BALOBA-1460 file (C-alpha; in Angstrom, 3 decimals):
// residues 150
<rec num="1" residu="m" x="-10.350" y="20.251" z="24.712"/>
<rec num="2" residu="r" x="-10.918" y="18.199" z="21.665"/>
<rec num="3" residu="h" x="-13.982" y="16.032" z="23.270"/>
<rec num="4" residu="r" x="-16.148" y="14.690" z="20.470"/>
<rec num="5" residu="y" x="-13.676" y="15.888" z="17.957"/>
<rec num="6" residu="a" x="-13.604" y="12.705" z="15.533"/>
<rec num="7" residu="g" x="-11.293" y="12.703" z="12.201"/>
<rec num="8" residu="y" x="-9.471" y="14.752" z="10.406"/>
<rec num="9" residu="k" x="-10.436" y="18.224" z="8.367"/>
<rec num="10" residu="l" x="-7.274" y="18.264" z="6.351"/>
<rec num="11" residu="k" x="-8.512" y="21.977" z="5.931"/>
<rec num="12" residu="r" x="-10.834" y="21.008" z="3.064"/>
<rec num="13" residu="d" x="-14.542" y="20.983" z="2.807"/>
<rec num="14" residu="t" x="-16.476" y="18.014" z="3.150"/>
<rec num="15" residu="a" x="-16.552" y="16.987" z="-0.980"/>
<rec num="16" residu="a" x="-13.055" y="17.950" z="-1.474"/>
<rec num="17" residu="r" x="-11.451" y="15.934" z="1.801"/>
<rec num="18" residu="r" x="-13.986" y="12.912" z="0.426"/>
<rec num="19" residu="a" x="-12.405" y="13.262" z="-3.463"/>
<rec num="20" residu="l" x="-8.524" y="13.288" z="-1.565"/>
<rec num="21" residu="l" x="-9.263" y="9.920" z="1.081"/>
<rec num="22" residu="r" x="-10.706" y="8.082" z="-1.645"/>
<rec num="23" residu="n" x="-7.428" y="8.709" z="-4.285"/>
<rec num="24" residu="l" x="-5.884" y="8.192" z="-1.356"/>
<rec num="25" residu="v" x="-7.204" y="4.746" z="-0.403"/>
<rec num="26" residu="t" x="-7.211" y="4.451" z="-4.455"/>
<rec num="27" residu="s" x="-3.522" y="4.766" z="-4.796"/>
<rec num="28" residu="v" x="-2.768" y="2.422" z="-1.835"/>
<rec num="29" residu="i" x="-4.705" y="-0.587" z="-3.274"/>
<rec num="30" residu="e" x="-3.393" y="-0.320" z="-6.825"/>
<rec num="31" residu="h" x="0.685" y="0.919" z="-5.594"/>
<rec num="32" residu="e" x="0.864" y="-0.293" z="-2.594"/>
<rec num="33" residu="r" x="2.162" y="2.405" z="-0.759"/>
<rec num="34" residu="v" x="1.827" y="5.983" z="-0.834"/>
<rec num="35" residu="i" x="4.061" y="9.078" z="0.562"/>
<rec num="36" residu="t" x="2.094" y="11.834" z="1.827"/>
<rec num="37" residu="t" x="1.674" y="14.228" z="4.840"/>
<rec num="38" residu="v" x="1.370" y="12.198" z="8.291"/>
<rec num="39" residu="p" x="-2.069" y="13.740" z="8.914"/>
<rec num="40" residu="k" x="-3.473" y="12.598" z="5.289"/>
<rec num="41" residu="a" x="-1.927" y="8.949" z="6.021"/>
<rec num="42" residu="k" x="-3.236" y="8.595" z="9.480"/>
<rec num="43" residu="a" x="-6.524" y="9.521" z="7.929"/>
<rec num="44" residu="a" x="-6.696" y="7.117" z="5.144"/>
<rec num="45" residu="k" x="-5.113" y="4.117" z="7.499"/>
<rec num="46" residu="p" x="-9.182" y="3.450" z="8.565"/>
<rec num="47" residu="l" x="-9.927" y="3.787" z="5.119"/>
<rec num="48" residu="v" x="-7.777" y="1.295" z="3.791"/>
<rec num="49" residu="d" x="-8.168" y="-1.153" z="6.855"/>
<rec num="50" residu="r" x="-12.557" y="-0.722" z="5.747"/>
<rec num="51" residu="m" x="-11.844" y="-1.809" z="2.161"/>
<rec num="52" residu="i" x="-9.671" y="-4.923" z="3.219"/>
<rec num="53" residu="t" x="-11.994" y="-6.202" z="5.168"/>
<rec num="54" residu="l" x="-14.585" y="-5.567" z="2.851"/>
<rec num="55" residu="a" x="-12.344" y="-7.783" z="0.328"/>
<rec num="56" residu="k" x="-12.135" y="-10.646" z="2.724"/>
<rec num="57" residu="k" x="-15.806" y="-11.065" z="2.636"/>
<rec num="58" residu="d" x="-15.747" y="-11.156" z="-1.082"/>
<rec num="59" residu="t" x="-19.193" y="-10.979" z="-1.852"/>
<rec num="60" residu="l" x="-21.446" y="-9.209" z="-4.647"/>
<rec num="61" residu="h" x="-22.491" y="-6.501" z="-1.971"/>
<rec num="62" residu="t" x="-18.812" y="-5.961" z="-0.753"/>
<rec num="63" residu="r" x="-17.719" y="-5.708" z="-4.297"/>
<rec num="64" residu="r" x="-20.422" y="-2.698" z="-5.362"/>
<rec num="65" residu="q" x="-19.657" y="-0.988" z="-2.053"/>
<rec num="66" residu="a" x="-15.799" y="-1.289" z="-2.723"/>
<rec num="67" residu="a" x="-16.799" y="-0.276" z="-5.967"/>
<rec num="68" residu="a" x="-18.435" y="2.896" z="-5.291"/>
<rec num="69" residu="f" x="-15.363" y="4.089" z="-2.919"/>
<rec num="70" residu="l" x="-12.669" y="3.066" z="-4.834"/>
<rec num="71" residu="e" x="-11.774" y="5.290" z="-8.038"/>
<rec num="72" residu="s" x="-10.736" y="2.531" z="-10.705"/>
<rec num="73" residu="p" x="-12.318" y="-0.667" z="-11.537"/>
<rec num="74" residu="q" x="-8.534" y="-2.213" z="-11.561"/>
<rec num="75" residu="a" x="-8.214" y="-1.534" z="-7.682"/>
<rec num="76" residu="v" x="-11.345" y="-3.374" z="-7.393"/>
<rec num="77" residu="k" x="-9.665" y="-5.991" z="-9.311"/>
<rec num="78" residu="k" x="-7.145" y="-6.048" z="-7.300"/>
<rec num="79" residu="l" x="-8.377" y="-5.315" z="-4.232"/>
<rec num="80" residu="f" x="-10.889" y="-8.825" z="-4.235"/>
<rec num="81" residu="d" x="-8.123" y="-10.663" z="-6.294"/>
<rec num="82" residu="k" x="-5.174" y="-10.319" z="-4.606"/>
<rec num="83" residu="l" x="-5.448" y="-8.134" z="-1.488"/>
<rec num="84" residu="g" x="-8.680" y="-10.275" z="0.153"/>
<rec num="85" residu="a" x="-6.931" y="-13.601" z="-0.059"/>
<rec num="86" residu="r" x="-3.227" y="-12.606" z="1.129"/>
<rec num="87" residu="f" x="-5.042" y="-10.912" z="4.567"/>
<rec num="88" residu="g" x="-7.594" y="-13.845" z="4.731"/>
<rec num="89" residu="q" x="-6.355" y="-15.116" z="7.915"/>
<rec num="90" residu="r" x="-5.384" y="-11.805" z="9.514"/>
<rec num="91" residu="n" x="-7.696" y="-9.923" z="11.927"/>
<rec num="92" residu="g" x="-6.910" y="-6.025" z="11.448"/>
<rec num="93" residu="g" x="-3.862" y="-3.750" z="10.920"/>
<rec num="94" residu="y" x="-3.401" y="-4.105" z="7.348"/>
<rec num="95" residu="t" x="-1.967" y="-0.991" z="7.202"/>
<rec num="96" residu="r" x="1.213" y="1.037" z="8.524"/>
<rec num="97" residu="v" x="2.297" y="4.392" z="8.962"/>
<rec num="98" residu="v" x="6.429" y="5.119" z="8.710"/>
<rec num="99" residu="k" x="7.185" y="8.630" z="9.362"/>
<rec num="100" residu="l" x="10.047" y="9.124" z="7.010"/>
<rec num="101" residu="g" x="11.787" y="11.834" z="8.688"/>
<rec num="102" residu="l" x="11.695" y="14.187" z="6.042"/>
<rec num="103" residu="h" x="9.962" y="17.204" z="5.232"/>
<rec num="104" residu="r" x="8.185" y="18.830" z="1.962"/>
<rec num="105" residu="k" x="10.598" y="21.588" z="0.655"/>
<rec num="106" residu="g" x="7.363" y="23.791" z="-0.126"/>
<rec num="107" residu="d" x="5.782" y="24.332" z="3.375"/>
<rec num="108" residu="g" x="8.083" y="22.061" z="5.382"/>
<rec num="109" residu="a" x="4.930" y="19.396" z="5.813"/>
<rec num="110" residu="e" x="6.357" y="16.141" z="7.150"/>
<rec num="111" residu="k" x="5.878" y="13.511" z="5.208"/>
<rec num="112" residu="a" x="4.880" y="9.583" z="5.654"/>
<rec num="113" residu="m" x="4.568" y="6.563" z="4.059"/>
<rec num="114" residu="l" x="1.441" y="5.011" z="3.654"/>
<rec num="115" residu="e" x="1.455" y="0.915" z="3.022"/>
<rec num="116" residu="l" x="-0.286" y="-2.250" z="2.977"/>
<rec num="117" residu="v" x="2.058" y="-4.725" z="5.487"/>
<rec num="118" residu="g" x="3.287" y="-7.567" z="3.878"/>
<rec num="119" residu="s" x="4.467" y="-5.407" z="1.015"/>
<rec num="120" residu="q" x="7.672" y="-5.107" z="1.795"/>
<rec num="121" residu="l" x="8.326" y="-8.875" z="2.673"/>
<rec num="122" residu="v" x="7.153" y="-9.212" z="-0.936"/>
<rec num="123" residu="k" x="9.310" y="-7.201" z="-2.786"/>
<rec num="124" residu="r" x="12.414" y="-7.747" z="-0.370"/>
<rec num="125" residu="a" x="11.507" y="-11.807" z="-1.883"/>
<rec num="126" residu="a" x="11.476" y="-10.389" z="-5.144"/>
<rec num="127" residu="e" x="15.121" y="-8.866" z="-4.463"/>
<rec num="128" residu="r" x="16.744" y="-11.867" z="-2.828"/>
<rec num="129" residu="a" x="15.526" y="-14.092" z="-5.832"/>
<rec num="130" residu="k" x="16.962" y="-11.898" z="-8.552"/>
<rec num="131" residu="r" x="20.332" y="-11.348" z="-6.175"/>
<rec num="132" residu="r" x="20.381" y="-14.937" z="-6.484"/>
<rec num="133" residu="e" x="19.876" y="-15.547" z="-10.060"/>
<rec num="134" residu="e" x="22.731" y="-13.029" z="-10.617"/>
<rec num="135" residu="r" x="24.966" y="-14.918" z="-8.328"/>
<rec num="136" residu="l" x="24.006" y="-17.934" z="-10.215"/>
<rec num="137" residu="k" x="24.896" y="-16.513" z="-13.233"/>
<rec num="138" residu="a" x="28.250" y="-15.297" z="-12.077"/>
<rec num="139" residu="m" x="29.511" y="-18.740" z="-11.110"/>
<rec num="140" residu="q" x="28.712" y="-20.284" z="-14.016"/>
<rec num="141" residu="q" x="30.331" y="-18.027" z="-16.434"/>
<rec num="142" residu="g" x="33.285" y="-18.583" z="-13.896"/>
<rec num="143" residu="r" x="32.792" y="-21.946" z="-14.065"/>
<rec num="144" residu="e" x="32.113" y="-21.946" z="-18.417"/>
<rec num="145" residu="e" x="35.643" y="-19.701" z="-18.374"/>
<rec num="146" residu="e" x="37.532" y="-22.196" z="-15.810"/>
<rec num="147" residu="g" x="37.090" y="-24.996" z="-18.380"/>
<rec num="148" residu="g" x="37.658" y="-23.113" z="-21.764"/>
<rec num="149" residu="e" x="40.895" y="-22.213" z="-20.492"/>
<rec num="150" residu="s" x="42.339" y="-26.096" z="-20.097"/>
């Protein structure tokens, strides 16, 4: 029985595990999604959620707490400037783990994507706007060609 064995060891000693999770959390904040193994994604998920909760408060103390954990100043800036505002009305559940159904070639580990909720909506909206602009340009070129032939 696994009673009172909380957390994931990830087959690493304490320092290596802490460094791995700090790097994963920093990458998720900077890129809004990261592909890793399922246990690593599940271990990093609560830490990312905690960082976003800190960003929602946005005080000097919470900025220093986040800066002590995250690896880069750019990640801290993005966390407090963009992500804190984006998740301001949401009460938890800022990340999701999506199992990809793929297995890593070397060791067969199952891969998963750890992403921020809503990041796919931003990317979809940008793609939709780009397609719309391309359609409008094509329509304008078609009209110009019709007008030029007359």
